[in-house]
C-alpha angles and dihedrals in degrees: 000000000000088000093053091048090049093048090048091052091048092052092047091049093050092044091054094057118100115215116195113211122194120234094186096102113188091001093075112088143061113308124192115212105232104170142011114200125190111224093199104047100024092234113151119203113200104217099176093114098035096092093229115150140173117210117197128190131157103311103344132080120193121196112203143164113226092206092058095244096131137026116262115250128200124211135187111222146187116219113186126156107314095342131095124185120187116199145160100034116204132183110248114251093008097128117208119008095010092150113148109247112234091238089061094059086106086077089066098058096089086062092053092255121121103168134049088234104042127176125201134181111229098232094175134003130169134138093283110030140030130190120190128183143187135178097295109012144048122206121203122200138178123208109249 
């Protein structure tokens, strides 16, 4: 009887756990920003040594500078097909009410982001490289 009760308790305990599984495929991981290309002027900025990274896991995207030049910012995102929408930016480790004020969006420009709700087309994505573009800029990344 004790074994049966123990087995029932184990089954109920396991059944009560919520496991979040990512459906992001190759998008999950740590991405190093390697280039920002202007689609209007043709200017190409080499970002290999800038320290700008995008870290993606399940439903959060964090933009961070590994050299400590900028504050880390967290985004919620929607990734469907060839579309990526970043939304709801928050400063990392800011506790309650850490929402990024609209006037501080300038802090996101080194990451290739210029609005708090930013849409990209996924131009290329595989296990090693990602290219995103929007109306005026193309961002190139390598998986780190």
